PAVEXLO-787375 format. One record per residue: x negated, y negated, z of N, C-alpha, C in turn. Coordinates in nm, 4 decimals. Example, Ala and Ser with C-alpha at 12.3 -4.5 7.8 and 13.67 -1.06 7.14 Angstrom:
-1.3190 / 0.5690 / 0.7800 / -1.2300 / 0.4500 / 0.7800 / -1.3200 / 0.3300 / 0.7800
-1.2850 / 0.2250 / 0.7080 / -1.3670 / 0.1060 / 0.7140 / -1.2900 / -0.0030 / 0.7870
***
This chain:
-0.1583 / -0.5920 / -0.7105 / -0.1866 / -0.5455 / -0.8282 / -0.1433 / -0.4116 / -0.8283
-0.0470 / -0.3692 / -0.8852 / 0.0341 / -0.2321 / -0.8921 / -0.0016 / -0.1515 / -1.0071
-0.0205 / -0.2014 / -1.1216 / -0.0598 / -0.1168 / -1.2222 / -0.1968 / -0.0666 / -1.2358
-0.2245 / 0.0485 / -1.2615 / -0.3647 / 0.1373 / -1.2532 / -0.4235 / 0.0736 / -1.4091
-0.5579 / 0.0673 / -1.3768 / -0.6363 / 0.0216 / -1.4918 / -0.6442 / 0.1434 / -1.5800
-0.6024 / 0.1182 / -1.7029 / -0.6168 / 0.2364 / -1.8195 / -0.7434 / 0.1909 / -1.9031
-0.8466 / 0.2757 / -1.9023 / -0.9479 / 0.2728 / -1.9912 / -1.0465 / 0.3891 / -1.9752
-1.1346 / 0.4258 / -2.0790 / -1.1886 / 0.5585 / -2.0783 / -1.2802 / 0.5607 / -1.9632
-1.3402 / 0.4477 / -1.8741 / -1.4173 / 0.4716 / -1.7819 / -1.3215 / 0.5572 / -1.6744
-1.2035 / 0.4789 / -1.6499 / -1.1406 / 0.5650 / -1.5443 / -1.0839 / 0.7074 / -1.5562
-1.0554 / 0.7157 / -1.6708 / -1.0135 / 0.8406 / -1.7202 / -1.1215 / 0.9582 / -1.7294
-1.2283 / 0.9171 / -1.7405 / -1.3528 / 1.0305 / -1.7334 / -1.3759 / 1.0524 / -1.5932
-1.3591 / 0.9613 / -1.5053 / -1.3949 / 0.9751 / -1.3771 / -1.2685 / 1.0509 / -1.2910
-1.1408 / 1.0519 / -1.3592 / -1.0568 / 1.1261 / -1.3092 / -1.0854 / 1.2854 / -1.3440
-1.1235 / 1.3142 / -1.4423 / -1.1647 / 1.4283 / -1.4651 / -1.2728 / 1.4993 / -1.3903
-1.3450 / 1.4119 / -1.3295 / -1.4740 / 1.4452 / -1.2571 / -1.4209 / 1.4951 / -1.1146
-1.4926 / 1.6107 / -1.0547 / -1.4457 / 1.6239 / -0.9362 / -1.5013 / 1.5242 / -0.8373
-1.4457 / 1.4881 / -0.7208 / -1.4668 / 1.3947 / -0.6239 / -1.5982 / 1.4181 / -0.5837
-1.6986 / 1.3233 / -0.6099 / -1.8052 / 1.3505 / -0.5295 / -1.9194 / 1.4392 / -0.6213
-1.8636 / 1.4789 / -0.7372 / -1.9558 / 1.5688 / -0.7997 / -2.0490 / 1.4874 / -0.9016
-2.1492 / 1.5515 / -0.9077 / -2.2383 / 1.4838 / -1.0109 / -2.2211 / 1.5100 / -1.1719
-2.2081 / 1.4123 / -1.2559 / -2.1540 / 1.4291 / -1.3807 / -2.2330 / 1.5372 / -1.4738
-2.1564 / 1.6198 / -1.5478 / -2.2199 / 1.7194 / -1.6488 / -2.1946 / 1.6724 / -1.7886
-2.2433 / 1.7417 / -1.8797 / -2.2183 / 1.7320 / -2.0028 / -2.0900 / 1.7024 / -2.0392
-2.0038 / 1.7732 / -1.9906 / -1.8671 / 1.7635 / -2.0032 / -1.7904 / 1.6714 / -1.9479
-1.8728 / 1.6158 / -1.8529 / -1.7995 / 1.4896 / -1.7617 / -1.9052 / 1.4265 / -1.7369
-1.9394 / 1.3352 / -1.8231 / -2.0392 / 1.2461 / -1.8119 / -1.9828 / 1.0978 / -1.7987
-2.0526 / 0.9890 / -1.7367 / -2.0051 / 0.8581 / -1.7433 / -2.0249 / 0.8174 / -1.8825
-1.9367 / 0.6936 / -1.9376 / -1.9745 / 0.6267 / -2.0552 / -2.1138 / 0.5771 / -2.0685
-2.1967 / 0.5631 / -2.1859 / -2.2974 / 0.5071 / -2.2213 / -2.2947 / 0.3396 / -2.2001
-2.4189 / 0.2844 / -2.1926 / -2.4201 / 0.1513 / -2.1630 / -2.3525 / 0.0416 / -2.2313
-2.3208 / 0.1178 / -2.4081 / -2.2415 / 0.0022 / -2.4713 / -2.1146 / 0.0018 / -2.4223
-2.0423 / 0.1316 / -2.3712 / -1.8980 / 0.1584 / -2.3451 / -1.9025 / 0.0444 / -2.2193
-1.9865 / 0.0644 / -2.1293 / -1.9937 / -0.0073 / -2.0103 / -1.9944 / -0.1657 / -2.0259
-2.0480 / -0.1974 / -2.1367 / -2.0665 / -0.3341 / -2.1566 / -1.9342 / -0.3767 / -2.1975
-1.8864 / -0.2874 / -2.2966 / -1.7595 / -0.3394 / -2.3378 / -1.6297 / -0.3456 / -2.2115
-1.6411 / -0.2588 / -2.1288 / -1.5465 / -0.2536 / -1.9970 / -1.5738 / -0.4062 / -1.9386
-1.7087 / -0.4214 / -1.8950 / -1.7145 / -0.5462 / -1.8085 / -1.6838 / -0.6747 / -1.8853
-1.6908 / -0.6888 / -2.0095 / -1.6703 / -0.7585 / -2.1111 / -1.4991 / -0.8124 / -2.0782
-1.4208 / -0.7013 / -2.1064 / -1.2827 / -0.7028 / -2.0891 / -1.2499 / -0.7588 / -1.9497
-1.3033 / -0.7030 / -1.8549 / -1.2775 / -0.7446 / -1.7147 / -1.3085 / -0.8732 / -1.6860
-1.4415 / -0.9188 / -1.7364 / -1.4430 / -1.0744 / -1.7170 / -1.4057 / -1.1727 / -1.7825
-1.3293 / -1.1283 / -1.9096 / -1.2567 / -1.2055 / -1.9620 / -1.1102 / -1.2313 / -1.8954
-1.0793 / -1.1501 / -1.8331 / -0.9338 / -1.1248 / -1.7830 / -0.9065 / -1.2382 / -1.6439
-0.8277 / -1.3235 / -1.6104 / -0.8463 / -1.3984 / -1.5128 / -0.8030 / -1.3378 / -1.4005
-0.8521 / -1.3559 / -1.2735 / -0.8260 / -1.2968 / -1.1348 / -0.6544 / -1.2997 / -1.1346
-0.5852 / -1.2219 / -1.0669 / -0.4480 / -1.2098 / -1.0596 / -0.3945 / -1.2853 / -0.9430
-0.4573 / -1.3538 / -0.8598 / -0.4373 / -1.4278 / -0.7448 / -0.4498 / -1.3654 / -0.6256
-0.5185 / -1.3924 / -0.5407 / -0.5800 / -1.3539 / -0.3787 / -0.6408 / -1.4462 / -0.3124
-0.7076 / -1.3989 / -0.2245 / -0.7900 / -1.4649 / -0.1534 / -0.9143 / -1.5060 / -0.2225
-0.9380 / -1.4240 / -0.3004 / -1.0820 / -1.4394 / -0.3980 / -1.0527 / -1.5537 / -0.5079
-0.9520 / -1.6204 / -0.4794 / -0.8992 / -1.7383 / -0.5716 / -0.9222 / -1.8691 / -0.4967
-0.9873 / -1.8870 / -0.3896 / -1.0212 / -1.9898 / -0.2837 / -1.0950 / -2.0912 / -0.3633
-1.0540 / -2.2003 / -0.3655 / -1.1229 / -2.3208 / -0.4304 / -1.2653 / -2.3378 / -0.3969
-1.3113 / -2.2844 / -0.2607 / -1.4408 / -2.3031 / -0.2514 / -1.5417 / -2.2112 / -0.3260
-1.4716 / -2.1026 / -0.3996 / -1.5650 / -2.0204 / -0.4645 / -1.6325 / -2.0689 / -0.5780
-1.5774 / -2.1223 / -0.6720 / -1.6390 / -2.1889 / -0.7818 / -1.7487 / -2.2663 / -0.7901
-1.7497 / -2.3665 / -0.7040 / -1.9044 / -2.4387 / -0.6644 / -1.9881 / -2.3489 / -0.5936
-1.9405 / -2.2297 / -0.5252 / -2.0462 / -2.1638 / -0.4435 / -2.1099 / -2.0648 / -0.5732
-2.0314 / -2.0194 / -0.6595 / -2.0928 / -1.9357 / -0.7754 / -2.1796 / -2.0058 / -0.8545
-2.1439 / -2.1343 / -0.8697 / -2.2271 / -2.2204 / -0.9333 / -2.3586 / -2.2545 / -0.8884
-2.3697 / -2.2494 / -0.7579 / -2.4873 / -2.2764 / -0.6901 / -2.5789 / -2.1536 / -0.6940
-2.4905 / -2.0393 / -0.6565 / -2.5578 / -1.9013 / -0.6714 / -2.6323 / -1.8905 / -0.8196
-2.5679 / -1.9115 / -0.9363 / -2.6429 / -1.8962 / -1.0585 / -2.7644 / -1.9943 / -1.0896
-2.7376 / -2.1233 / -1.0181 / -2.8248 / -2.2174 / -1.0418 / -2.9566 / -2.2242 / -0.9360
-2.9458 / -2.1467 / -0.8403 / -3.0519 / -2.1575 / -0.7262 / -3.1910 / -2.1354 / -0.7647
-3.2741 / -2.2426 / -0.7312 / -3.4186 / -2.2402 / -0.7691 / -3.5020 / -2.1438 / -0.6885
-3.4440 / -2.1039 / -0.5585 / -3.5062 / -2.0181 / -0.4869 / -3.4258 / -1.9293 / -0.4167
-3.4894 / -1.8310 / -0.3690 / -3.3870 / -1.6901 / -0.3425 / -3.3064 / -1.7499 / -0.1817
-3.3853 / -1.8060 / -0.0908 / -3.3161 / -1.8562 / 0.0111 / -3.1879 / -1.9064 / -0.0071
-3.1869 / -2.0063 / -0.1204 / -3.0753 / -2.0760 / -0.1383 / -2.9480 / -1.9508 / -0.1969
-2.9919 / -1.9056 / -0.2960 / -2.8918 / -1.8136 / -0.3491 / -2.8241 / -1.7104 / -0.2256
-2.9241 / -1.6593 / -0.1567 / -2.8806 / -1.5662 / -0.0437 / -2.7870 / -1.6371 / 0.0526
-2.8097 / -1.7720 / 0.0776 / -2.7349 / -1.8452 / 0.1520 / -2.5605 / -1.8663 / 0.0815
-2.5798 / -1.8808 / -0.0608 / -2.4414 / -1.8927 / -0.1237 / -2.3940 / -1.7619 / -0.1154
-2.4507 / -1.6723 / -0.1286 / -2.3936 / -1.5217 / -0.1447 / -2.3078 / -1.4992 / -0.0383
-2.3893 / -1.5358 / 0.0747 / -2.3425 / -1.4979 / 0.2365 / -2.2006 / -1.5731 / 0.2395
-2.1938 / -1.6895 / 0.2062 / -2.0796 / -1.7701 / 0.2243 / -1.9759 / -1.6973 / 0.1344
-2.0079 / -1.6839 / -0.0132 / -1.9053 / -1.5926 / -0.0810 / -1.8387 / -1.4893 / 0.0058
-1.9325 / -1.4043 / 0.0358 / -1.8983 / -1.2797 / 0.1059 / -1.8235 / -1.3326 / 0.2332
-1.8182 / -1.4360 / 0.2968 / -1.7447 / -1.4710 / 0.4163 / -1.5923 / -1.4977 / 0.3703
-1.5816 / -1.5753 / 0.2513 / -1.4578 / -1.6090 / 0.1999 / -1.3738 / -1.4986 / 0.1415
-1.4725 / -1.4006 / 0.0857 / -1.3963 / -1.2829 / 0.0484 / -1.3394 / -1.1761 / 0.1368
-1.4078 / -1.1531 / 0.2473 / -1.3494 / -1.0754 / 0.3549 / -1.2319 / -1.1443 / 0.4404
-1.1987 / -1.2748 / 0.3997 / -1.0843 / -1.3572 / 0.4836 / -0.9692 / -1.3359 / 0.4066
-0.8714 / -1.2419 / 0.4697 / -0.7500 / -1.2178 / 0.3928 / -0.6438 / -1.3414 / 0.4326
-0.6730 / -1.3934 / 0.5371 / -0.5593 / -1.4933 / 0.5790 / -0.4471 / -1.4249 / 0.6607
-0.4713 / -1.2994 / 0.7013 / -0.3843 / -1.2481 / 0.7891 / -0.4665 / -1.1557 / 0.8919
-0.4344 / -1.2087 / 1.0292 / -0.4979 / -1.1609 / 1.1254 / -0.4955 / -1.0090 / 1.1513
-0.3821 / -0.9223 / 1.0979 / -0.3730 / -0.8044 / 1.1293 / -0.4457 / -0.7207 / 0.9949
-0.4589 / -0.7933 / 0.9005 / -0.5295 / -0.7017 / 0.7668 / -0.7041 / -0.7402 / 0.8073
-0.7210 / -0.8462 / 0.8618 / -0.8474 / -0.8776 / 0.9244 / -0.9042 / -0.7935 / 1.0039
-0.8267 / -0.7485 / 1.1194 / -0.8478 / -0.6430 / 1.2220 / -0.8582 / -0.5087 / 1.1769
-0.7832 / -0.4914 / 1.0675 / -0.8014 / -0.3465 / 0.9951 / -0.9230 / -0.3213 / 0.9150
-0.9617 / -0.4438 / 0.8654 / -1.0803 / -0.4713 / 0.7790 / -1.2097 / -0.3970 / 0.8835
-1.1934 / -0.4702 / 0.9882 / -1.3314 / -0.4658 / 1.0889 / -1.2993 / -0.3267 / 1.1375
-1.1841 / -0.2798 / 1.1666 / -1.1825 / -0.1420 / 1.2134 / -1.2465 / -0.0249 / 1.1182
-1.2009 / -0.0619 / 0.9709 / -1.2431 / 0.0570 / 0.8839 / -1.3937 / 0.0303 / 0.8593
-1.4551 / -0.1082 / 0.8723 / -1.5952 / -0.1041 / 0.8656 / -1.6777 / -0.0267 / 0.9697
-1.6140 / -0.0595 / 1.1141 / -1.6540 / 0.0178 / 1.2308 / -1.6800 / 0.1727 / 1.2083
-1.5478 / 0.2433 / 1.1471 / -1.5603 / 0.3686 / 1.1456 / -1.6401 / 0.4227 / 1.0232
-1.6592 / 0.3378 / 0.9237 / -1.7649 / 0.3730 / 0.8011 / -1.8740 / 0.3622 / 0.8776
-1.9168 / 0.2955 / 0.9652 / -2.0624 / 0.2824 / 0.9814 / -2.1027 / 0.4015 / 1.0887
-1.9817 / 0.4435 / 1.1520 / -2.0085 / 0.5729 / 1.2528 / -1.9617 / 0.6796 / 1.1544
-1.9644 / 0.6887 / 1.0263 / -1.9625 / 0.8078 / 0.9587 / -1.8255 / 0.8866 / 0.9586
-1.7092 / 0.8238 / 1.0088 / -1.5888 / 0.8773 / 1.0248 / -1.5113 / 0.8300 / 0.9114
-1.5517 / 0.9064 / 0.8007 / -1.5027 / 0.8407 / 0.6674 / -1.3421 / 0.8681 / 0.6325
-1.3071 / 0.9880 / 0.6990 / -1.1357 / 1.0050 / 0.6737 / -1.0767 / 0.9218 / 0.7323
-1.1178 / 0.8972 / 0.8605 / -1.0430 / 0.7670 / 0.9142 / -1.0483 / 0.6304 / 0.8726
-1.1649 / 0.6074 / 0.8474 / -1.1875 / 0.4685 / 0.7637 / -1.0837 / 0.4424 / 0.6481
-1.1016 / 0.5482 / 0.5823 / -1.0138 / 0.5743 / 0.4615 / -0.8670 / 0.5618 / 0.4951
-0.8014 / 0.6050 / 0.6064 / -0.6619 / 0.5971 / 0.6482 / -0.6535 / 0.4396 / 0.6543
-0.7333 / 0.3829 / 0.7449 / -0.7183 / 0.2459 / 0.7700 / -0.7235 / 0.1724 / 0.6212
-0.8111 / 0.1891 / 0.5353 / -0.8265 / 0.0904 / 0.4529 / -0.7400 / 0.1312 / 0.3319
-0.6713 / 0.2422 / 0.3375 / -0.5403 / 0.2953 / 0.2722 / -0.4325 / 0.1869 / 0.2935
-0.3974 / 0.2008 / 0.4285 / -0.3090 / 0.0942 / 0.4742 / -0.3251 / -0.0732 / 0.4410
-0.4620 / -0.1036 / 0.4315 / -0.5158 / -0.2410 / 0.4021 / -0.4441 / -0.2664 / 0.2225
-0.4668 / -0.1648 / 0.1539 / -0.4639 / -0.1822 / -0.0179 / -0.3160 / -0.1781 / -0.0500
-0.2695 / -0.0995 / 0.0708 / -0.1053 / -0.0559 / 0.0440 / -0.0402 / -0.2187 / 0.0848
-0.0905 / -0.2653 / 0.1925 / -0.0046 / -0.3803 / 0.2383 / -0.0321 / -0.5299 / 0.1649
-0.1703 / -0.5177 / 0.1174 / -0.2218 / -0.6189 / 0.0361 / -0.3110 / -0.5780 / -0.0961
-0.2321 / -0.5380 / -0.1953 / -0.2547 / -0.4905 / -0.3182 / -0.3506 / -0.5912 / -0.4132
-0.3389 / -0.7226 / -0.3443 / -0.4014 / -0.8168 / -0.4419 / -0.5401 / -0.8887 / -0.3555
-0.5531 / -0.8483 / -0.2633 / -0.6431 / -0.8478 / -0.1744 / -0.8033 / -0.7690 / -0.2188
-0.8695 / -0.8474 / -0.3119 / -0.9813 / -0.7511 / -0.3911 / -1.0841 / -0.6995 / -0.2549
-1.1175 / -0.7553 / -0.1447 / -1.1887 / -0.7221 / -0.0524 / -1.1537 / -0.5600 / -0.0137
-1.0386 / -0.5662 / -0.0041 / -0.9768 / -0.4195 / 0.0473 / -1.0077 / -0.3125 / -0.0335
-1.0111 / -0.3296 / -0.1702 / -1.0438 / -0.2358 / -0.2514 / -1.1924 / -0.2048 / -0.2720
-1.2556 / -0.3122 / -0.2365 / -1.4275 / -0.3037 / -0.2385 / -1.4716 / -0.2374 / -0.1381
-1.3922 / -0.2443 / -0.0226 / -1.4380 / -0.1967 / 0.1050 / -1.3940 / -0.0202 / 0.1048
-1.2915 / 0.0005 / 0.0310 / -1.2421 / 0.1406 / 0.0410 / -1.3315 / 0.2148 / -0.0634
-1.3756 / 0.1376 / -0.1842 / -1.4842 / 0.1785 / -0.2729 / -1.5912 / 0.2271 / -0.2308
-1.6393 / 0.1376 / -0.1076 / -1.7898 / 0.1608 / -0.0196 / -1.7555 / 0.3009 / 0.0356
-1.6500 / 0.3266 / 0.1097 / -1.6303 / 0.4391 / 0.2044 / -1.6319 / 0.5812 / 0.0986
-1.5382 / 0.5670 / -0.0176 / -1.5546 / 0.6680 / -0.1041 / -1.6874 / 0.7045 / -0.1488
-1.7593 / 0.6172 / -0.1745 / -1.9024 / 0.6269 / -0.2253 / -1.9954 / 0.6845 / -0.1186
-1.9850 / 0.6336 / 0.0146 / -2.0625 / 0.7138 / 0.1056 / -2.0088 / 0.8423 / 0.1453
-1.9183 / 0.8775 / 0.1019 / -1.8334 / 1.0225 / 0.1599 / -1.8585 / 1.0872 / -0.0188
-1.9554 / 1.0272 / -0.0987 / -1.9781 / 1.0805 / -0.2345 / -1.8718 / 1.1426 / -0.3179
-1.7468 / 1.0636 / -0.3062 / -1.6271 / 1.0535 / -0.3886 / -1.6541 / 0.9553 / -0.4878
-1.7361 / 1.0044 / -0.6028 / -1.7630 / 0.8965 / -0.6923 / -1.6595 / 0.8550 / -0.7791
-1.5633 / 0.9426 / -0.7936 / -1.4491 / 0.9134 / -0.8942 / -1.3520 / 0.8195 / -0.8366
-1.3302 / 0.8613 / -0.7347 / -1.2341 / 0.7468 / -0.6363 / -1.2965 / 0.6145 / -0.6019
-1.4338 / 0.6114 / -0.5747 / -1.5190 / 0.5082 / -0.5683 / -1.5162 / 0.4035 / -0.7077
-1.5130 / 0.4547 / -0.7872 / -1.5040 / 0.3957 / -0.9177 / -1.3831 / 0.3530 / -0.9502
-1.2894 / 0.4076 / -0.9207 / -1.1292 / 0.3549 / -0.9697 / -1.1255 / 0.2217 / -0.8757
-1.1515 / 0.2483 / -0.7342 / -1.1434 / 0.1070 / -0.6333 / -1.2421 / 0.0124 / -0.6947
-1.3523 / 0.0383 / -0.7656 / -1.4319 / -0.0587 / -0.7968 / -1.3669 / -0.1566 / -0.9312
-1.2932 / -0.0670 / -1.0121 / -1.2161 / -0.1353 / -1.1249 / -1.1175 / -0.2243 / -1.0756
-1.0277 / -0.1626 / -0.9657 / -0.9396 / -0.2606 / -0.9056 / -0.9949 / -0.3821 / -0.8366
-1.1018 / -0.3461 / -0.7963 / -1.1737 / -0.4904 / -0.7353 / -1.2260 / -0.5947 / -0.8315
-1.2600 / -0.5525 / -0.9347 / -1.3035 / -0.6160 / -1.0385 / -1.1892 / -0.6851 / -1.1363
-1.0705 / -0.6112 / -1.1418 / -0.9601 / -0.6776 / -1.2110 / -0.9371 / -0.7913 / -1.1642
-0.9328 / -0.7961 / -0.9909 / -0.8823 / -0.9133 / -0.9094 / -1.0095 / -1.0011 / -0.8836
-1.1168 / -0.9764 / -0.8943 / -1.2546 / -1.0525 / -0.8668 / -1.3408 / -1.0150 / -0.9623
-1.3413 / -1.0558 / -1.1003 / -1.4625 / -1.0172 / -1.1941 / -1.5814 / -1.0413 / -1.1608
-1.5997 / -1.1805 / -1.0579 / -1.7393 / -1.2162 / -1.0192 / -1.7773 / -1.1138 / -0.9070
-1.7330 / -1.0161 / -0.8968 / -1.7698 / -0.9385 / -0.7574 / -1.8931 / -0.8728 / -0.7586
-2.0156 / -0.9199 / -0.7298 / -2.1447 / -0.8768 / -0.7631 / -2.1541 / -0.7316 / -0.6520
-2.0960 / -0.7335 / -0.5701 / -2.1057 / -0.6230 / -0.4841 / -2.0523 / -0.4987 / -0.5286
-1.9124 / -0.5182 / -0.6156 / -1.8558 / -0.4037 / -0.6699 / -1.9479 / -0.3663 / -0.7977
-1.9808 / -0.4466 / -0.8851 / -2.0652 / -0.4403 / -0.9924 / -2.1947 / -0.3529 / -0.9284
-2.2503 / -0.3974 / -0.8151 / -2.3814 / -0.3076 / -0.7622 / -2.3351 / -0.1614 / -0.7436
-2.2319 / -0.1569 / -0.6816 / -2.1514 / -0.0058 / -0.6292 / -2.1594 / 0.0706 / -0.7974
-2.0697 / 0.0064 / -0.8888 / -2.1009 / 0.0663 / -0.9917 / -2.2214 / 0.1372 / -1.0635
-2.3150 / 0.0574 / -1.0493 / -2.4618 / 0.0807 / -1.0864 / -2.4989 / 0.1947 / -0.9939
-2.4675 / 0.1996 / -0.8568 / -2.5260 / 0.2784 / -0.7996 / -2.4683 / 0.4309 / -0.8407
-2.3344 / 0.4309 / -0.8732 / -2.2552 / 0.5448 / -0.8966 / -2.3264 / 0.6154 / -1.0396
-2.3418 / 0.5095 / -1.1321 / -2.3994 / 0.5611 / -1.2711 / -2.5294 / 0.6279 / -1.2197
-2.6213 / 0.5594 / -1.1459 / -2.7477 / 0.5904 / -1.1095 / -2.7301 / 0.7441 / -1.0571
-2.6332 / 0.7472 / -0.9561 / -2.6325 / 0.8961 / -0.8661 / -2.5631 / 0.9951 / -0.9715
-2.5001 / 0.9596 / -1.0791 / -2.4555 / 1.0684 / -1.1778 / -2.5109 / 1.0711 / -1.2944
-2.6424 / 1.0308 / -1.2768 / -2.7430 / 1.0521 / -1.4073 / -2.6988 / 0.9826 / -1.5324
-2.6694 / 0.8468 / -1.5301 / -2.6561 / 0.7639 / -1.6487 / -2.7345 / 0.6339 / -1.6369
-2.8767 / 0.6245 / -1.6261 / -2.9608 / 0.5278 / -1.6011 / -2.9342 / 0.4076 / -1.7107
-2.8795 / 0.4516 / -1.8275 / -2.8655 / 0.3117 / -1.9516 / -2.7506 / 0.2292 / -1.8645
-2.6149 / 0.3164 / -1.8331 / -2.5063 / 0.2574 / -1.7797 / -2.5506 / 0.1790 / -1.6382
-2.6371 / 0.2295 / -1.5632 / -2.6661 / 0.1825 / -1.4296 / -2.7449 / 0.0574 / -1.4532
-2.8150 / 0.0434 / -1.5502 / -2.9107 / -0.0785 / -1.5939 / -2.8109 / -0.2011 / -1.6497
-2.7072 / -0.1588 / -1.7312 / -2.6291 / -0.2743 / -1.7679 / -2.5492 / -0.2978 / -1.6312
-2.5086 / -0.2207 / -1.5757 / -2.4329 / -0.2778 / -1.4253 / -2.5292 / -0.3654 / -1.3692
-2.6430 / -0.3232 / -1.3389 / -2.7160 / -0.4061 / -1.2518 / -2.7532 / -0.5693 / -1.3197
-2.7889 / -0.5400 / -1.4451 / -2.7870 / -0.6666 / -1.5253 / -2.6561 / -0.7493 / -1.5239
-2.5310 / -0.7021 / -1.5267 / -2.4423 / -0.7791 / -1.5070 / -2.4289 / -0.8366 / -1.3675
-2.4718 / -0.7622 / -1.2722 / -2.5057 / -0.8283 / -1.1238 / -2.5699 / -0.9339 / -1.1027
-2.7044 / -0.9302 / -1.1946 / -2.8037 / -1.0477 / -1.2042 / -2.7481 / -1.1446 / -1.2927
-2.6594 / -1.1511 / -1.3827 / -2.6285 / -1.2606 / -1.4271 / -2.5386 / -1.3339 / -1.3653
-2.4464 / -1.2871 / -1.2883 / -2.3561 / -1.3760 / -1.1870 / -2.4594 / -1.4132 / -1.0545
-2.5255 / -1.3220 / -1.0166 / -2.6249 / -1.3457 / -0.8803 / -2.7931 / -1.3111 / -0.9067
-2.8447 / -1.4228 / -1.0103 / -2.9828 / -1.3906 / -1.0397 / -3.0963 / -1.3091 / -0.9454
-3.0581 / -1.3875 / -0.8209 / -3.1612 / -1.3511 / -0.7003 / -3.1253 / -1.2266 / -0.6271
-3.0293 / -1.1379 / -0.6662 / -2.9862 / -1.0285 / -0.6050 / -3.0970 / -0.9379 / -0.5617
-3.1462 / -0.9372 / -0.4423 / -3.2952 / -0.8363 / -0.4371 / -3.2639 / -0.6946 / -0.4551
-3.1740 / -0.6187 / -0.4165 / -3.1373 / -0.4972 / -0.4488 / -3.1205 / -0.4597 / -0.6250
-3.0668 / -0.5494 / -0.6712 / -3.0203 / -0.5490 / -0.8130 / -3.1806 / -0.5820 / -0.8885
-3.2214 / -0.6696 / -0.8337 / -3.3713 / -0.7043 / -0.9224 / -3.4700 / -0.5635 / -0.9093
-3.4789 / -0.5176 / -0.7995 / -3.5500 / -0.3924 / -0.8029 / -3.4581 / -0.2643 / -0.8718
-3.3424 / -0.2444 / -0.8606 / -3.3221 / -0.1482 / -0.9338 / -3.3151 / -0.1907 / -1.1103
-3.3060 / -0.2913 / -1.1314 / -3.3367 / -0.3086 / -1.2794 / -3.4648 / -0.3017 / -1.3277
-3.5833 / -0.3220 / -1.2442 / -3.7162 / -0.3011 / -1.2634 / -3.7588 / -0.1794 / -1.2779
-3.7045 / -0.0834 / -1.1850 / -3.7071 / 0.0618 / -1.1610 / -3.6608 / 0.1280 / -1.2806
-3.5268 / 0.1018 / -1.3364 / -3.4484 / 0.1388 / -1.4254 / -3.5260 / 0.1051 / -1.5730
-3.5547 / -0.0024 / -1.5598 / -3.6317 / -0.0455 / -1.7300 / -3.7569 / 0.0441 / -1.7343
-3.8475 / 0.0468 / -1.5984 / -3.9723 / 0.1398 / -1.6328 / -3.9061 / 0.2813 / -1.6629
-3.7977 / 0.3395 / -1.6151 / -3.7578 / 0.4874 / -1.6280 / -3.7290 / 0.4861 / -1.7843
-3.6758 / 0.3913 / -1.8460 / -3.6343 / 0.3986 / -1.9712 / -3.7085 / 0.3468 / -2.0821
-3.8457 / 0.3124 / -2.0095 / -3.9312 / 0.2517 / -2.1057 / -3.9207 / 0.1429 / -2.2166
-3.8459 / 0.0695 / -2.1056 / -3.8170 / -0.0953 / -2.1605 / -3.9299 / -0.1656 / -2.1007
-3.9478 / -0.2741 / -2.1794 / -4.0738 / -0.3490 / -2.1228 / -4.0117 / -0.4582 / -2.0366
-4.0779 / -0.4800 / -1.9192 / -4.0452 / -0.5285 / -1.8005 / -4.0557 / -0.6941 / -1.8235
***
């Protein structure tokens, strides 16, 4: 994927300083705008990559229909395993190194590694998602959101990236948009524990009946 997503969300975040909290002049879009963005992303087919693995559709079906949380968590773990397999040993080794550096708080080094991953494999959704996570941990919300959008263009079902979007909206003071993002997570993964907790908390905060 070489083209940049062009939408109001990414443009607003480019104007925000990296990692800064949104202000009245630099505020994330409201829930309605987020819903429109997600609708557009989810309507577009993935652009071909390892996230097109033929094992994924039945796993997502099981994830959506699971009757108990343990079954859903098992399906989600299998999905994550497939997502992180690039099919290239060198890329996989770089992903592991990036994760190790991120866990140690060495964000600048982790970003160097993941920059190389997304440059080498721009159609590998998890490379973008992993880099979005590092940007988020470094409090560079604008860069994180841009990478989340790249992830979702390649893999619209990426509940991890959607959760990251919700966390960014929460951190930048837009609870309505955060709630919309977490509700989208739960449409795909109804048993996601963190998303369920965030939805409950945000509905309470917004005065929406639980």
